[in-house]
KEPAKOL-39554 format. One record per residue (C-alpha): residue in one letter; x, y, z; residue number from 1. Coordinates in pm, 1 decimal. Layout:
# residues N
(a (X Y Z) NUM) ...
//
This chain:
# residues 295
(m (3.6 4.5 2.2) 1) (d (314.1 225.3 66.2) 2) (y (389.8 191.8 -303.9) 3) (l (39.8 281.6 -420.6) 4) (h (53.9 570.4 -171.8) 5) (e (333.2 717.4 -323.6) 6) (q (226.3 666.0 -698.4) 7) (f (-112.6 795.6 -616.2) 8) (l (26.5 1132.6 -453.2) 9) (q (266.1 1154.4 -742.0) 10) (e (-13.8 1150.3 -979.5) 11) (l (-206.7 1429.4 -788.1) 12) (e (92.3 1637.3 -769.5) 13) (l (160.7 1582.5 -1177.7) 14) (r (-195.3 1700.6 -1227.7) 15) (g (-122.9 2004.0 -1040.4) 16) (y (-352.3 1949.9 -749.1) 17) (s (-317.8 2183.4 -438.7) 18) (p (-152.1 2031.6 -124.7) 19) (h (-492.2 2071.1 38.3) 20) (t (-657.4 1850.2 -228.8) 21) (c (-390.2 1605.4 -246.8) 22) (t (-433.4 1540.2 133.8) 23) (s (-805.3 1509.5 101.1) 24) (y (-797.9 1242.9 -173.7) 25) (v (-539.6 1037.9 -11.2) 26) (r (-757.9 1040.5 308.0) 27) (c (-1046.1 919.3 73.6) 28) (v (-853.7 629.6 -47.2) 29) (l (-730.8 551.8 287.6) 30) (a (-1093.3 555.4 424.3) 31) (f (-1217.6 332.3 136.5) 32) (v (-937.6 68.3 202.9) 33) (s (-987.5 72.7 579.3) 34) (h (-1358.1 20.0 513.9) 35) (f (-1317.1 -302.5 355.3) 36) (q (-995.7 -410.0 506.2) 37) (r (-860.8 -545.1 189.4) 38) (p (-616.6 -370.1 -102.0) 39) (p (-809.1 -176.5 -370.5) 40) (q (-686.1 -450.1 -622.7) 41) (e (-919.5 -669.4 -483.2) 42) (l (-1208.0 -418.6 -481.0) 43) (g (-1446.3 -366.9 -782.6) 44) (t (-1719.2 -177.7 -907.5) 45) (e (-1975.3 -325.2 -679.5) 46) (q (-1768.4 -250.4 -360.6) 47) (i (-1711.6 91.2 -482.4) 48) (r (-2077.0 134.1 -547.3) 49) (n (-2167.0 6.7 -218.5) 50) (y (-1914.4 237.6 -30.9) 51) (l (-2057.4 562.6 -208.2) 52) (h (-2401.7 439.8 -114.6) 53) (y (-2281.4 367.0 248.8) 54) (l (-2139.8 731.8 245.2) 55) (s (-2454.7 889.0 177.7) 56) (r (-2691.5 663.0 383.2) 57) (e (-2510.3 556.3 666.6) 58) (r (-2238.2 829.3 714.2) 59) (k (-2492.3 1103.5 590.0) 60) (l (-2213.5 1298.9 411.8) 61) (s (-2281.9 1598.5 176.7) 62) (q (-2292.6 1537.6 -185.8) 63) (g (-1986.0 1751.8 -214.7) 64) (a (-1792.8 1512.0 40.8) 65) (i (-1927.5 1219.0 -150.3) 66) (n (-1816.7 1348.3 -515.2) 67) (q (-1465.2 1404.9 -358.6) 68) (a (-1435.6 1045.1 -259.8) 69) (y (-1561.6 937.0 -609.5) 70) (s (-1290.4 1156.4 -817.1) 71) (a (-1031.1 1019.7 -561.2) 72) (l (-1102.6 643.1 -621.8) 73) (k (-1156.1 705.2 -996.7) 74) (i (-793.4 841.4 -1035.5) 75) (l (-675.3 555.9 -810.9) 76) (y (-849.5 293.3 -1028.7) 77) (e (-793.2 444.3 -1366.7) 78) (a (-464.7 598.7 -1353.8) 79) (i (-264.2 406.8 -1089.9) 80) (l (-432.8 60.9 -1112.5) 81) (g (-505.7 43.2 -1444.5) 82) (l (-862.7 -79.7 -1413.8) 83) (p (-1171.5 11.2 -1595.2) 84) (w (-1410.8 276.9 -1452.5) 85) (d (-1774.0 185.2 -1509.2) 86) (d (-1951.6 524.3 -1561.5) 87) (l (-2299.1 353.3 -1598.2) 88) (r (-2280.1 159.6 -1278.0) 89) (l (-2094.7 437.4 -1087.7) 90) (p (-2270.3 767.3 -1155.1) 91) (r (-2141.6 1077.2 -1005.7) 92) (g (-2412.7 1227.6 -791.7) 93) (k (-2548.9 1570.5 -863.1) 94) (q (-2487.6 1838.7 -613.7) 95) (p (-2747.8 2046.3 -511.1) 96) (k (-2711.8 2422.1 -626.9) 97) (q (-2763.1 2628.8 -297.0) 98) (l (-2744.8 2999.0 -288.6) 99) (p (-2458.8 3158.0 -78.4) 100) (v (-2549.2 3296.6 262.9) 101) (v (-2486.6 3670.9 286.3) 102) (l (-2416.8 3899.1 589.1) 103) (s (-2587.5 4245.0 587.2) 104) (q (-2327.3 4547.5 653.0) 105) (e (-2499.5 4591.8 996.1) 106) (e (-2434.0 4220.1 1029.6) 107) (l (-2068.2 4265.3 948.7) 108) (e (-2021.3 4554.8 1187.4) 109) (r (-2158.1 4368.1 1463.4) 110) (l (-1925.9 4075.5 1397.8) 111) (f (-1613.0 4288.0 1371.7) 112) (a (-1702.6 4463.0 1669.9) 113) (a (-1732.2 4129.1 1859.1) 114) (t (-1393.0 4038.3 1768.4) 115) (s (-1188.2 4204.0 2054.9) 116) (y (-845.0 4073.6 1976.7) 117) (l (-659.6 4279.7 1725.8) 118) (k (-496.9 3998.1 1513.6) 119) (h (-841.2 3836.3 1473.6) 120) (r (-1013.0 4127.7 1399.5) 121) (a (-798.7 4230.8 1143.2) 122) (l (-785.7 3877.4 995.5) 123) (l (-1157.8 3856.3 961.8) 124) (v (-1180.4 4227.2 813.5) 125) (t (-919.1 4141.6 564.7) 126) (i (-1089.4 3831.5 445.8) 127) (y (-1420.2 4029.3 399.3) 128) (s (-1272.6 4349.3 221.4) 129) (a (-1076.0 4163.5 3.1) 130) (g (-1310.0 3881.6 -85.5) 131) (l (-1060.9 3596.7 31.3) 132) (r (-1076.1 3230.1 47.4) 133) (v (-984.4 3121.7 403.0) 134) (s (-675.6 2943.8 255.0) 135) (e (-573.0 3260.2 94.7) 136) (a (-599.3 3478.9 379.7) 137) (t (-387.2 3229.7 632.6) 138) (h (-125.0 3206.5 347.9) 139) (l (-77.2 3586.5 298.8) 140) (k (254.1 3743.6 371.2) 141) (v (346.1 4099.3 507.8) 142) (s (508.5 4158.8 171.5) 143) (d (152.0 4083.7 1.4) 144) (i (51.2 4414.2 111.3) 145) (d (85.3 4671.4 -146.9) 146) (s (-11.9 4997.5 26.8) 147) (s (115.5 5232.0 -214.1) 148) (r (-131.4 5072.7 -486.9) 149) (m (-388.6 4960.1 -227.5) 150) (l (-389.4 4621.0 -353.9) 151) (i (-329.8 4263.6 -199.0) 152) (r (-137.5 4011.4 -385.2) 153) (v (-290.9 3662.6 -369.6) 154) (r (-30.6 3402.6 -445.4) 155) (q (-143.4 3060.1 -586.8) 156) (g (-507.8 3094.8 -510.0) 157) (k (-754.6 2802.6 -616.2) 158) (g (-620.6 2666.7 -923.5) 159) (g (-262.2 2772.8 -861.4) 160) (k (-341.4 3130.4 -1009.9) 161) (d (-185.0 3469.3 -881.5) 162) (r (-405.4 3758.7 -872.8) 163) (y (-444.2 4099.3 -717.6) 164) (t (-734.9 4202.5 -508.2) 165) (l (-858.5 4520.8 -317.1) 166) (l (-678.3 4675.1 -0.4) 167) (a (-958.6 4853.2 142.3) 168) (g (-907.9 5212.3 290.5) 169) (r (-1046.6 5097.3 635.5) 170) (t (-841.3 4770.7 641.1) 171) (l (-510.2 4958.0 587.2) 172) (p (-493.7 5135.7 928.2) 173) (l (-622.6 4837.8 1096.5) 174) (l (-336.8 4621.4 956.0) 175) (r (-97.9 4896.2 1040.7) 176) (a (-215.9 4884.7 1411.3) 177) (y (-216.3 4522.4 1407.7) 178) (w (157.0 4508.6 1259.5) 179) (r (267.0 4769.5 1542.7) 180) (k (155.0 4556.4 1824.0) 181) (h (243.7 4211.0 1700.4) 182) (h (524.5 4266.6 1440.4) 183) (p (465.5 3971.0 1212.1) 184) (h (786.9 3909.4 1004.0) 185) (d (697.6 3669.7 723.2) 186) (w (324.9 3536.0 758.8) 187) (l (99.4 3831.7 793.8) 188) (f (-122.1 3598.6 1023.2) 189) (p (116.3 3356.0 1166.6) 190) (g (25.2 3052.2 1388.4) 191) (r (204.0 2845.5 1635.3) 192) (p (499.6 2838.0 1590.1) 193) (d (513.0 3171.1 1420.1) 194) (n (717.9 3004.3 1127.9) 195) (r (379.8 2855.2 1011.3) 196) (p (58.8 3037.2 890.9) 197) (i (-231.9 3024.7 1119.3) 198) (q (-442.0 2704.6 1082.4) 199) (e (-784.6 2728.9 880.8) 200) (q (-939.9 2568.8 1182.1) 201) (t (-851.8 2851.3 1389.9) 202) (v (-993.7 3093.5 1157.4) 203) (r (-1314.9 2898.6 1167.4) 204) (l (-1324.3 2888.7 1552.2) 205) (v (-1250.4 3241.9 1567.4) 206) (f (-1549.7 3329.4 1331.6) 207) (h (-1801.3 3125.9 1504.0) 208) (q (-1709.7 3277.3 1839.3) 209) (a (-1758.1 3622.2 1709.0) 210) (q (-2074.4 3533.2 1539.3) 211) (k (-2208.9 3380.2 1874.5) 212) (r (-2109.5 3700.3 2054.4) 213) (a (-2286.2 3902.5 1774.7) 214) (r (-2588.6 3731.5 1788.1) 215) (i (-2592.1 3614.6 1430.8) 216) (i (-2826.0 3335.8 1366.9) 217) (k (-2750.4 3291.1 989.9) 218) (p (-2583.8 2956.6 908.2) 219) (a (-2274.3 3142.8 837.8) 220) (s (-1891.6 3037.8 824.0) 221) (p (-1573.9 3236.9 722.8) 222) (h (-1641.7 3170.8 351.4) 223) (t (-1960.7 3380.2 403.1) 224) (l (-1734.7 3685.9 438.8) 225) (r (-1625.5 3612.4 82.8) 226) (h (-1971.2 3586.4 -48.8) 227) (s (-2081.0 3886.3 115.7) 228) (f (-1800.0 4096.3 -40.1) 229) (a (-1906.4 3980.3 -384.5) 230) (t (-2258.9 4047.1 -323.1) 231) (h (-2212.1 4395.4 -192.0) 232) (l (-1986.8 4468.7 -489.6) 233) (l (-2280.9 4380.9 -696.6) 234) (e (-2511.7 4594.3 -515.9) 235) (q (-2277.8 4874.3 -559.5) 236) (g (-2315.6 4839.9 -916.2) 237) (i (-1973.7 4676.9 -989.6) 238) (d (-1940.7 4502.9 -1332.2) 239) (l (-1965.7 4119.0 -1296.9) 240) (c (-1620.6 4092.2 -1510.7) 241) (h (-1460.5 4304.5 -1245.0) 242) (i (-1591.0 4089.0 -949.4) 243) (q (-1483.2 3775.3 -1141.9) 244) (r (-1129.7 3885.5 -1148.4) 245) (l (-1121.4 4006.7 -771.3) 246) (m (-1273.4 3686.4 -665.5) 247) (g (-1021.2 3477.2 -893.6) 248) (h (-1322.6 3264.8 -1045.4) 249) (a (-1226.9 3078.1 -1344.9) 250) (s (-1577.6 3088.6 -1505.4) 251) (i (-1823.0 3387.0 -1492.1) 252) (r (-2101.6 3162.0 -1426.7) 253) (t (-1964.8 3105.6 -1080.3) 254) (t (-2006.0 3476.1 -1023.2) 255) (v (-2343.6 3522.3 -1186.5) 256) (r (-2490.9 3326.8 -877.4) 257) (y (-2452.9 3651.3 -674.8) 258) (i (-2706.4 3824.9 -887.1) 259) (h (-2970.4 3576.5 -724.5) 260) (v (-2887.0 3707.2 -350.5) 261) (s (-2845.7 4063.3 -439.4) 262) (q (-3082.1 4285.6 -266.7) 263) (r (-3004.9 4579.6 -542.9) 264) (h (-3124.8 4326.4 -837.3) 265) (i (-3413.8 4173.2 -638.7) 266) (a (-3533.3 4515.7 -536.4) 267) (q (-3569.6 4611.6 -883.3) 268) (v (-3836.5 4359.1 -940.9) 269) (h (-4184.0 4421.6 -794.3) 270) (s (-4459.0 4150.6 -736.6) 271) (p (-4752.0 4174.4 -932.1) 272) (l (-4942.1 4178.0 -623.1) 273) (d (-4823.9 4535.5 -555.0) 274) (q (-4995.7 4656.9 -877.0) 275) (w (-5343.2 4625.7 -745.6) 276) (y (-5546.0 4664.2 -412.8) 277) (t (-5871.8 4546.9 -295.8) 278) (p (-6126.3 4801.1 -179.4) 279) (e (-6066.9 4687.1 195.3) 280) (e (-5673.4 4714.8 168.0) 281) (a (-5709.7 5051.6 5.6) 282) (l (-5904.4 5172.2 315.2) 283) (w (-5635.2 5046.2 532.7) 284) (l (-5359.9 5212.6 353.0) 285) (k (-5547.8 5537.2 367.5) 286) (e (-5633.2 5505.4 726.0) 287) (g (-5260.9 5402.6 782.5) 288) (a (-5135.6 5730.1 605.9) 289) (s (-5380.1 5937.5 806.0) 290) (h (-5229.7 5810.7 1142.8) 291) (e (-4884.0 5881.0 1016.5) 292) (t (-4965.8 6243.2 939.2) 293) (g (-5138.3 6288.5 1239.9) 294) (h (-5479.5 6363.6 1085.3) 295) 
//
């Protein structure tokens, strides 16, 4: 199994997958082998099918997690073991399309105010104001902050792509105050030890603690800050192509989904019910207007 592990990891790296994805795929394969307690060469289509069904029915994993296991096993069997993959017997499940959760500006102010530790507040504010993925924020370096051009350089984002995004006017003095107090040298938000970046798990913990203190009941996560950034830009009238570049989306179709949650675009459409009133409703409206004007 050690040889297969090395071959599998090499294949993933040759395909250009990120270290995070490589780790996840290896974990999926190891879980599959551990489930049957047999080498993968002795397991075929029926076992793979039963395992994917087990992940859904027994483990109750999300479709995204199941599809990740599906992709990992397909690479293992086709590229490493040289065995056929039966797409008819092993269909990839459809992932439900869910609209992103978005925090209002008032909720964001409460969230940031509930984060009393300067380093953590600077981290959350930077994620929102630049539209960063959590992994991108944790791997920022001090040298990535370009204050003269008011830009943040994102190195090797999703898909191994570099890009620039916004350095907000309100974020810069906060980062400067944070730097004066903590003096980070290499990583902008170091972890422990300080020669390593802060862990993503720590960011999630910081976010949920602030969310609880701010009494925000929406099912939010640190990634919600990124969704909120894109949605608020769209509500300001920023072009979708500009938002796509700032977010680092490979396809405009990913960016278009924010139209469905943008208050500006929804507010432009009126329900047909608002075009007419019953006589009784018209009377209520008239009485309500009279009370407001004091007549």
